[in-house]
C-alpha atoms as one frame of an Amber mdcrd trajectory, in Angstrom:
protein
  37.518-172.905  62.827  39.911-170.709  64.795  38.677-167.629  62.930  35.088
-168.477  63.825  35.991-168.812  67.533  37.816-165.471  67.426  34.827-163.809
  65.779  32.450-165.279  68.349  34.715-164.082  71.183  34.845-160.537  69.781
  31.088-160.482  69.329  30.571-161.604  72.931  33.068-158.992  74.166  31.294
-156.193  72.297  27.960-157.446  73.613  29.231-156.975  77.163  31.039-153.679
  76.470  28.332-152.166  74.294  25.859-151.014  76.981  28.578-149.479  79.152
  30.219-147.736  76.193  26.829-146.387  75.082  26.167-144.939  78.560  29.609
-143.282  78.626  29.090-141.741  75.204  25.582-140.588  76.082  26.387-139.167
  79.524  29.941-137.885  79.008  31.022-137.358  75.405  27.821-135.971  73.889
  27.371-133.282  76.594  30.991-132.212  76.114  30.518-131.906  72.364  27.269
-130.003  72.881  29.020-127.628  75.300  31.724-126.988  72.707  29.015-126.193
  70.178  27.198-123.833  72.576  30.431-121.943  73.285  30.352-120.678  69.686
  26.721-119.578  69.858  24.490-117.013  71.521  21.800-118.887  73.404  19.523
-117.863  76.274  17.830-121.217  76.801  14.781-120.236  74.728  14.413-120.427
  70.998  17.292-121.463  68.779  21.003-120.800  69.210  22.692-118.397  66.778
  26.306-118.922  65.742  28.628-116.078  66.852  32.059-117.665  66.357  34.697
-116.634  68.905  32.654-113.733  70.299  32.013-115.511  73.601  35.714-116.208
  74.103  36.610-112.598  73.247  34.004-111.336  75.705  35.254-113.757  78.347
  38.896-112.691  78.152  38.033-108.981  78.194  35.723-109.275  81.211  37.431
-108.055  84.446  35.254-110.450  86.465  36.749-113.370  84.548  40.265-112.089
  85.345  39.367-111.915  89.035  37.897-115.424  88.927  41.029-116.772  87.232
  43.254-115.132  89.852  41.121-116.525  92.684  41.298-119.984  91.111  45.097
-119.794  91.023  45.079-118.741  94.690  42.927-121.796  95.405  45.459-124.030
  93.648  48.374-122.626  95.628  46.513-122.741  98.940  45.284-126.286  98.338
  48.832-127.470  97.657  50.381-125.731 100.662  47.839-126.239 103.454  45.897
-129.528 103.128  48.720-131.387 101.365  51.438-130.056 103.677  49.487-130.608
 106.902  48.282-134.002 105.672  51.884-135.075 105.086  52.868-133.764 108.532
  50.025-135.629 110.250  50.838-138.868 108.419  54.569-138.658 109.148  54.257
-137.731 112.826  51.606-140.374 113.543  53.231-143.155 111.525  54.424-145.993
 113.733  52.744-144.697 116.892  50.489-146.958 118.918  46.868-146.118 118.247
  47.831-143.888 115.310  44.683-144.921 113.442  42.545-143.380 116.181  44.636
-140.212 116.095  43.805-139.794 112.400  40.055-140.281 112.864  39.340-136.617
 113.827  40.998-135.521 110.596  38.961-137.985 108.522  35.514-137.101 109.906
  35.225-133.762 107.977  35.877-135.603 104.697  32.590-137.457 105.205  30.758
-134.128 104.896  29.830-132.602 101.559  31.363-129.343 100.370  28.011-127.591
 100.767  27.729-128.760 104.394  31.252-127.516 105.119  30.429-124.171 103.489
  27.230-123.734 105.520  29.052-124.648 108.739  31.868-122.159 108.204  29.428
-119.527 106.978  27.671-119.788 110.354  31.020-119.330 112.106  32.504-116.545
 109.946  29.538-114.399 108.930  29.075-110.899 110.390  27.963-111.372 113.975
  28.633-115.088 113.646  30.022-117.516 116.183  33.639-116.385 115.776  32.861
-112.676 116.104  30.686-113.270 119.156  33.343-115.446 120.797  36.063-112.835
 120.224  33.824-110.086 121.549  32.919-112.138 124.637  36.600-112.775 125.378
  37.474-109.109 124.670  39.935-110.152 121.954  40.665-108.157 118.789  39.078
-109.211 115.515  35.420-109.263 116.472  34.659-106.536 113.917  36.492-108.190
 110.995  34.265-108.973 108.009  35.746-112.361 107.208  33.580-113.082 104.161
  33.216-109.578 102.732  36.799-108.409 102.252  38.962-109.692  99.398  41.246
-111.602  99.365  40.540-112.440 103.026  37.304-114.203 102.058  39.170-116.430
  99.618  41.784-117.270 102.265  39.221-118.291 104.893  37.358-120.410 102.320
  40.626-122.167 101.478  41.063-122.848 105.205  37.542-124.303 105.311  38.317
-126.573 102.366  41.627-127.527 103.993  39.799-128.564 107.170  37.831-130.982
 105.015  40.736-132.287 102.919  43.548-132.817 105.432  42.252-136.205 106.556
  42.147-137.912 103.174  45.588-136.543 102.279  46.965-137.888 105.569  45.385
-141.264 104.793  46.946-141.411 101.317  50.362-140.440 102.670  50.031-143.072
 105.411  49.425-145.727 102.767  52.526-144.487 100.967  54.607-144.681 104.153
  53.427-148.243 104.766  54.522-149.241 101.248  58.122-148.014 101.682  60.522
-150.998 101.953  62.478-151.205 105.201  65.839-152.139 103.691  66.800-148.703
 102.264  65.809-147.022 105.548  67.870-149.510 107.568  70.846-148.898 105.281
  70.474-145.153 105.765  70.289-145.529 109.556  73.448-147.663 109.524  75.037
-144.902 107.464  74.169-142.329 110.140  71.031-140.699 108.690  68.304-139.515
 111.036  65.751-136.760 111.552  65.363-134.212 108.762  68.070-135.767 106.582
  66.376-139.137 106.726  63.100-137.552 105.649  64.648-135.269 102.996  66.837
-137.795 101.244  65.125-141.132 101.908  61.453-140.977 102.903  60.423-138.060
 100.673  61.854-139.581  97.433  60.302-142.970  98.266  56.932-141.243  98.802
  56.929-139.972  95.211  54.062-142.247  93.992  51.765-141.151  96.821  52.810
-137.518  96.423  51.998-137.649  92.717  48.475-138.892  93.461  47.789-136.411
  96.280  49.147-133.365  94.430  47.403-134.342  91.187  44.039-134.694  92.928
  44.564-131.393  94.766  45.301-129.537  91.523  42.211-130.890  89.783  39.879
-130.334  92.750  41.096-126.785  93.385  40.736-125.795  89.728  37.075-126.803
  89.696  36.194-125.403  93.142  32.525-124.486  93.299  30.485-125.855  96.200
  32.220-124.216  99.177  32.406-120.811  97.455  28.763-120.983  96.394  27.658
-121.964  99.905  29.725-119.339 101.741  29.785-116.180  99.596  28.079-116.988
  96.264  31.135-115.311  94.727  30.408-112.002  96.465  30.476-109.381  97.506
  30.445-107.810  94.065  31.793-111.066  92.540  35.256-110.509  94.079  35.533
-114.072  95.452  34.342-115.956  92.372  36.257-118.879  90.978  35.965-120.119
  87.414  33.426-122.724  88.509  31.198-120.084  90.125  31.575-117.788  87.078
  30.516-120.620  84.798  27.442-121.324  86.959  26.445-117.655  87.223  26.793
-116.940  83.491  24.892-120.069  82.519  22.069-120.413  85.030  21.746-116.990
  86.677  22.340-114.747  83.665  20.990-117.217  81.053  24.047-116.700  78.852
  24.570-120.309  77.898  27.124-119.519  75.216  29.338-117.494  77.559  28.965
-120.046  80.353  29.911-122.827  77.937  33.011-120.880  76.878  34.080-120.591
  80.528  33.416-124.320  80.992  35.551-125.236  77.977  38.364-122.944  79.146
  38.230-124.482  82.632  38.269-128.006  81.192  41.249-127.198  78.966  43.396
-125.757  81.757  42.441-128.624  84.104  43.450-131.274  81.561  46.587-129.340
  80.597  47.695-128.913  84.215  47.086-132.606  84.921  48.957-133.790  81.816
  51.912-131.459  82.383  52.218-132.454  86.018  51.899-136.195  85.394  54.356
-136.135  82.476  56.864-134.272  84.616  56.486-136.770  87.445  56.833-139.707
  85.061  59.936-138.136  83.534  61.457-137.724  87.002  60.574-141.332  87.810
  62.192-142.597  84.599  65.343-140.568  85.180  65.687-141.891  88.725  65.755
-145.457  87.377  63.496-148.465  87.487  63.682-151.741  89.328  65.012-152.722
  92.709  68.671-152.393  91.695  68.341-148.729  90.825  66.276-148.148  93.950
  69.149-149.598  95.939  71.618-147.331  94.162  69.431-144.326  94.919  69.177
-145.317  98.564  72.960-145.590  98.794  73.488-142.134  97.314  70.664-140.657
  99.384  72.006-142.130 102.601  75.431-140.609 101.914  73.787-137.214 101.313
  71.695-137.647 104.441  74.836-138.461 106.447  76.432-135.267 105.077  79.556
-134.259 106.912  78.712-135.919 110.218  81.326-138.602 109.671  81.084-142.175
 110.910  79.970-143.427 114.282  83.140-145.209 115.269  85.010-147.867 113.321
  81.920-149.906 112.501  80.018-146.752 111.404  82.845-145.727 109.063  83.076
-149.218 107.594  79.304-149.300 107.170  79.406-145.961 105.353  82.144-147.228
 102.997  80.197-150.439 102.413  77.007-148.507 101.605  79.002-146.274  99.263
  80.551-149.184  97.461  77.213-150.968  97.193  75.396-148.094  95.531  74.762
-150.278  92.498  73.526-153.236  94.559  70.077-154.030  95.868  68.939-152.729
  99.290  69.324-156.171 100.887  72.911-156.384  99.587  73.602-152.905 100.945
  72.452-153.881 104.439  74.396-157.142 104.179  77.569-155.308 103.169  77.185
-152.918 106.098  76.738-155.703 108.636  79.549-157.714 107.025  81.934-154.787
 107.330  81.093-154.548 111.051  81.892-158.252 111.531  85.187-157.907 109.625
  86.194-154.992 111.883  85.464-157.029 115.013  87.348-160.091 113.708  90.313
-157.913 112.739  90.395-156.395 116.230  90.374-159.889 117.771  93.352-160.991
 115.609  95.284-157.902 116.632  94.709-158.684 120.301  95.950-162.292 119.818
  99.086-161.047 118.045  99.703-158.583 120.869  99.469-161.397 123.449
């Protein structure tokens, strides 16, 4: 009887999962397998594909345009990690805890509502030859009105990264704000009792506790920058002379503009491989760091005790109660954050009671 119920439950589960699984296989897995097949063929979109083995990959790696596209893609990765992630973290940290901080972040979030093509068209209007920026500089008699922002490499790649950063700062700031709101107060209070503030508080307390949010933001930035296409296509179409192409633009041009479906598929497979590899390597490294730093509240408390001592550095205590609090936080490095704060406050009370007894003995 039990076996029949289990069989009926599995049949019902597959009946619900079947349509969704079929759509995923049809829309996702089959196109990927077909792209892998095309990467080993010579196909122009007409007639039948002829098998050529690794010829497309050999042609891809020996093409100087592909080398330029790969270099530009790596520049995109570095720029996307430095500018939108860094400024997003700065905006989130400086606005956190301020009154009306949500309204201060709204101007940074509005560009994220636009599509990449819309952002590219907007900045193309501003940065093209004789565009809004050149005319404004010429009107104000400032240098730079004759600069060809979108026609000189690698300047065109840099200004496109700035355009993408303008769009992405807001969502990064929002994700970091969520991470700041999830940080428990107890370790920060223990660090403040221990004398940490300013840069040391951020470096040794807030930044380590933001690791989950940082992992998400950096991982998304790596993936999105590796497959950059829309802004580049809207602003320069990879030009001039294909010097600003990324791997996504190269894939599109080879496949749909040059009708070399085999070569375009090879570029697509290469781009997919490096995107998956970069994501896996980064996530495994972050998980390894998380495992080594310990799990559970007890180890978090130990980390906060050690971090607060590092944040305090050589500043010493802040009087008798500050020194006792520092020793209490040091001795409670294996305790939970609540116990750490309790030990610090308890040490302050013991110092005050000891001072009172000394006064009575003196009288």
